[in-house]
C-alpha positions in Angstrom: 138.9 -1.7 -181.1 140.0 -5.3 -182.0 136.9 -7.5 -182.4 137.0 -11.3 -182.8 134.0 -12.6 -184.6 133.3 -16.4 -184.5 130.8 -18.2 -186.8 130.0 -21.9 -187.5 127.9 -21.9 -190.7 126.6 -24.9 -192.5 125.4 -22.9 -195.5 125.2 -19.3 -196.7 121.7 -18.0 -195.9 120.2 -15.0 -194.2 122.1 -15.3 -190.9 125.5 -15.7 -192.6 124.8 -12.7 -194.9 123.7 -10.6 -192.0 126.9 -11.5 -190.1 129.1 -10.6 -193.0 127.3 -7.3 -193.4 127.7 -6.5 -189.7 131.5 -7.3 -189.9 131.8 -5.2 -193.0 130.2 -2.1 -191.4 132.0 -2.4 -188.1 135.3 -2.5 -190.1 134.1 0.6 -192.1 133.5 2.3 -188.8 137.3 1.9 -188.0 137.4 -1.2 -186.0 139.7 -4.1 -186.6 137.6 -7.2 -187.4 139.1 -10.7 -187.4 136.7 -13.6 -188.2 137.2 -17.2 -187.1 135.0 -19.4 -189.4 134.4 -23.1 -189.4 136.8 -24.9 -191.7 135.5 -25.6 -195.2 132.8 -23.0 -195.2 132.1 -21.1 -198.5 131.5 -18.1 -196.3 135.3 -17.6 -195.8 135.7 -16.8 -199.5 132.7 -14.6 -199.5 134.0 -12.6 -196.6 137.4 -12.3 -198.1 135.9 -10.9 -201.3 134.3 -8.2 -199.1 137.7 -7.2 -197.8 137.3 -9.0 -194.4 140.0 -11.0 -192.6 138.3 -14.4 -192.4 140.3 -17.4 -191.1 139.4 -21.1 -191.0 139.2 -22.7 -187.6 138.5 -26.3 -186.6 135.5 -25.4 -184.4 132.6 -27.2 -186.0 130.3 -29.4 -183.9 128.8 -28.9 -180.4 130.9 -31.8 -179.1 134.2 -30.4 -180.3 136.0 -30.2 -176.9 139.0 -28.4 -178.5 137.0 -25.6 -180.0 137.0 -23.3 -176.9 140.8 -23.6 -176.7 141.2 -22.8 -180.4 138.9 -19.8 -180.1 140.7 -18.5 -177.0 144.1 -18.8 -178.8 142.7 -17.1 -181.8 141.3 -14.2 -179.8 144.6 -13.7 -177.9 146.6 -13.8 -181.2 144.6 -10.9 -182.5 144.5 -9.1 -179.1 140.8 -9.0 -179.2 138.8 -6.9 -176.7 135.7 -9.0 -177.1 134.5 -12.3 -178.7 131.3 -12.0 -180.7 129.7 -15.2 -181.8 127.1 -16.1 -184.4 125.1 -19.3 -184.6 124.6 -21.8 -181.8 127.8 -23.9 -181.9 129.9 -20.8 -182.1 128.1 -19.3 -179.1 128.5 -22.4 -177.0 132.2 -22.6 -177.6 132.9 -18.8 -177.6 131.4 -18.3 -174.1 133.8 -20.8 -172.7 136.7 -19.5 -174.8 136.1 -15.9 -173.5 136.4 -17.1 -169.9 139.7 -18.8 -170.8 140.9 -15.6 -172.4 139.6 -13.3 -169.8 137.3 -11.5 -172.2 133.6 -10.6 -172.4 131.6 -12.6 -174.9 128.6 -11.6 -177.0 126.2 -14.2 -178.4 124.2 -13.0 -181.4 120.8 -14.8 -181.7 119.2 -14.7 -185.1 116.3 -17.2 -184.8 113.9 -18.7 -182.3 116.6 -21.0 -180.8 116.8 -22.8 -177.5 118.6 -20.8 -174.9 121.1 -23.5 -173.9 124.0 -22.4 -176.1 123.7 -18.7 -175.0 123.4 -19.0 -171.2 127.1 -18.4 -170.4 127.6 -15.4 -172.7 128.3 -12.1 -171.0 125.5 -10.5 -173.1 123.2 -11.5 -175.8 122.1 -9.6 -178.9 118.6 -10.6 -180.3 117.8 -9.5 -183.8 114.1 -8.8 -182.9 111.9 -8.3 -179.9 110.3 -11.6 -180.6 113.6 -13.4 -180.3 114.3 -11.6 -177.1 110.9 -12.6 -175.7 111.7 -16.2 -176.7 115.0 -16.2 -174.8 113.6 -14.5 -171.7 110.8 -17.1 -171.6 113.5 -19.8 -171.4 115.1 -18.1 -168.4 117.7 -15.7 -169.7 117.5 -12.4 -167.8 115.8 -9.7 -169.8 118.5 -7.1 -168.8 121.2 -9.3 -170.4 119.5 -9.2 -173.8 119.8 -6.2 -176.2 117.6 -6.0 -179.3 119.7 -4.8 -182.3 117.9 -4.9 -185.7 119.9 -6.0 -188.7 120.7 -3.0 -190.9 120.4 -2.9 -194.7 122.5 -0.6 -196.7 120.5 1.3 -199.3 123.7 1.8 -201.3 123.8 -2.0 -201.8 120.1 -2.5 -202.6 118.9 -0.9 -205.7 117.1 -2.5 -208.6 119.6 -2.9 -211.4 117.0 -2.8 -214.2 113.3 -2.5 -214.8 110.8 -5.3 -214.2 110.6 -5.9 -217.9 114.3 -5.9 -218.6 115.0 -8.2 -215.6 112.4 -10.7 -216.9 113.9 -10.6 -220.4 117.4 -11.2 -219.0 116.3 -14.0 -216.7 114.0 -15.7 -219.3 110.9 -15.0 -217.2 107.5 -14.4 -218.8 107.0 -10.6 -219.4 103.3 -10.5 -218.5 103.2 -12.9 -215.5 102.2 -11.9 -212.0 105.3 -13.2 -210.4 105.4 -14.2 -206.7 108.8 -15.0 -205.2 109.9 -17.0 -202.2 113.6 -16.2 -201.3 114.6 -18.9 -198.8 116.5 -22.1 -198.4 114.4 -25.1 -199.5 113.9 -26.7 -196.0 110.6 -27.8 -194.4 110.6 -25.0 -191.8 110.5 -22.3 -194.5 107.0 -23.4 -195.4 107.2 -23.7 -199.2 104.7 -26.6 -199.0 102.2 -24.4 -197.3 102.9 -21.7 -199.9 102.2 -24.1 -202.8 98.8 -25.0 -201.3 97.9 -21.3 -200.9 99.3 -20.4 -204.3 97.0 -22.9 -206.0 94.0 -20.9 -204.8 95.5 -17.6 -206.1 96.6 -19.3 -209.3 93.1 -20.5 -210.0 91.8 -16.9 -209.8 94.8 -15.4 -211.7 95.8 -17.4 -214.8 98.9 -15.1 -215.2 100.2 -15.9 -211.7 103.6 -17.8 -211.4 105.8 -18.6 -208.5 109.6 -18.4 -208.3 111.7 -20.2 -205.7 115.1 -18.8 -205.0 117.3 -21.2 -203.0 118.5 -24.7 -202.8 117.9 -27.4 -200.2 116.8 -31.0 -199.4 113.1 -30.3 -200.0 113.4 -29.5 -203.7 112.4 -32.9 -205.0 109.4 -33.1 -202.6 108.3 -29.6 -203.6 108.6 -30.4 -207.3 106.4 -33.4 -206.8 103.9 -31.4 -204.8 103.7 -28.8 -207.6 103.1 -31.6 -210.1 100.2 -33.0 -207.9 98.6 -29.6 -207.7 98.7 -29.0 -211.4 101.3 -26.2 -211.0 104.3 -27.8 -212.7 104.3 -25.1 -215.4 103.7 -22.3 -213.0 106.4 -22.8 -210.4 110.1 -22.2 -211.2 113.0 -23.4 -209.2 115.9 -20.9 -209.8 118.3 -22.5 -207.2 120.8 -20.5 -205.1 121.7 -17.1 -206.6 124.6 -15.1 -205.3 123.1 -12.0 -206.8 119.4 -11.8 -206.0 118.8 -8.2 -207.1 117.8 -9.0 -210.7 115.2 -11.5 -209.4 113.7 -9.0 -207.0 113.5 -6.6 -209.9 111.4 -9.2 -211.7 109.0 -9.9 -208.8 105.6 -8.4 -208.1 105.2 -9.8 -204.6 107.6 -11.4 -202.0 106.3 -14.2 -199.8 107.9 -15.8 -196.7 105.6 -18.6 -195.6 107.9 -19.9 -192.7 106.4 -22.3 -190.2 109.2 -22.3 -187.6 112.5 -20.6 -186.8 113.2 -17.2 -188.2 114.5 -14.2 -186.3 114.4 -11.1 -188.5 114.0 -12.4 -192.0 116.5 -10.8 -194.4 114.4 -11.5 -197.5 111.6 -9.3 -196.0 114.1 -6.5 -195.4 115.5 -6.7 -198.9 112.1 -7.0 -200.5 110.8 -4.0 -198.5 113.8 -1.8 -199.3 113.3 -2.7 -203.0 109.6 -1.6 -202.9 108.1 -5.1 -203.0 105.0 -5.8 -200.9 105.1 -8.9 -198.8 102.9 -11.7 -197.4 104.6 -13.3 -194.4 103.6 -15.5 -191.5 103.0 -14.2 -188.0 106.3 -15.7 -186.8 109.1 -14.2 -184.8 110.4 -10.9 -186.3 108.4 -10.9 -189.5 105.6 -8.7 -188.1 108.3 -6.3 -187.0 109.1 -5.8 -190.7 105.8 -6.3 -192.4 103.2 -3.8 -191.2 100.0 -5.7 -191.7 97.7 -3.9 -194.2 100.3 -1.2 -194.8 103.4 -2.7 -196.3 102.0 -6.1 -196.9 100.0 -8.8 -195.1 100.7 -11.0 -192.1 98.9 -14.4 -192.0 98.7 -17.2 -189.4 101.5 -19.7 -189.4 100.7 -22.7 -191.6 97.4 -21.2 -192.9 97.5 -21.9 -196.7 94.0 -20.5 -197.2 94.8 -17.2 -195.6 98.0 -16.9 -197.5 96.2 -17.6 -200.8 93.5 -15.1 -199.9 96.1 -12.3 -199.3 98.0 -13.2 -202.5 94.7 -12.9 -204.4 94.2 -9.4 -203.1 97.7 -8.3 -204.1 97.7 -9.9 -207.5 94.3 -8.3 -208.3 95.4 -4.7 -207.6 98.5 -3.2 -209.1 97.9 0.2 -207.4 97.8 -1.6 -204.0 101.1 -3.3 -204.8 102.7 0.0 -205.6 101.3 1.7 -202.6 102.4 -1.0 -200.2 105.8 -1.4 -201.9 106.5 2.3 -201.4 105.4 2.2 -197.8 107.6 -0.9 -197.2 110.6 1.0 -198.7 110.1 4.0 -196.4 109.6 1.9 -193.3 112.6 -0.4 -193.8 114.9 2.5 -194.9 114.0 4.5 -191.7 114.0 1.6 -189.2 116.6 -1.0 -190.2 119.6 1.2 -190.7 123.3 0.3 -190.8 124.1 3.1 -188.4 121.6 1.8 -185.8 123.0 -1.7 -186.2 126.6 -0.6 -185.6 125.7 1.8 -182.8 123.6 -0.9 -181.0 126.3 -3.5 -181.4 129.0 -1.3 -180.0 126.8 -0.3 -177.1 126.4 -4.0 -176.3 130.2 -4.4 -176.3 130.4 -1.5 -173.8 127.7 -3.0 -171.5 129.6 -6.3 -171.6 132.7 -4.6 -170.3 134.8 -4.5 -173.5 137.5 -1.8 -173.4 136.9 0.7 -176.2 139.6 2.8 -177.8 139.8 6.0 -175.8 138.2 4.6 -172.7 
């Protein structure tokens, strides 16, 4: 089956990495994948390094009136059976392009987005039940939306070294209780809430330190906040890291303190598969990954006190961290599989009316 994938990224984060993973595994299943990606995106090089056919297209911006025509020509050139879009601008343009090309369109929704850009798609894939409920509440028919969880490949996610060796290599303190937030440094990810909660845990645990993995516009403000809270020496900003596995190896706990957005947070999937317990907010798909009290803890959105309290519990009990980490691995490995992701995506194509090989 020839599948045209369209994406309009502004950065490389969880949604972009999940899209690349889906394309890679669809291709491994024997389908021909051709990706149209917004011009100038670093994602093009990343996808090509993965062996994917990613091509630049001038499709950026929701007011780009030529984008649907360019996508339609792109899909016809590669004799696509379906156009599958990722991110809101791509979805808006691809649903029009698909009508021009006489093809079904799939819009993949990876966060709590407004439904406007997805209304004209033939079918919609939501990455969590929470995302589906959010779309249905905005008027999209429930029977047009399929929930397909992102899959994580265990062969790609293994700790490359011990906790001690990772810390030595990365220059991290060997005896610290290390809490990591793996997320772009934007306000909606809730780093500011995390710092307020972490101060409480840090007061009780002198060995506690925090590590931020990611870049973004909020870095200066977060550094200033850490200074005000007396945490300057206990919060490290590692920036964007293409290879996050050594950092996961060094961590004791993964935290995702998001206050808005999200869909099915990849950092929680990765951390769980790598046996790291988590503290996450009760937002979108996070509670579908973190089983409260079993694989980690779920706290109310924006509640720094609750976040700090759960961090204290985990930092005080190494046996609990191991038990919850093992349970997280087992749950993620069984539930968020590559096979289920590929199978669910192909079933959505069928429901949309795409002609499959052999049909």
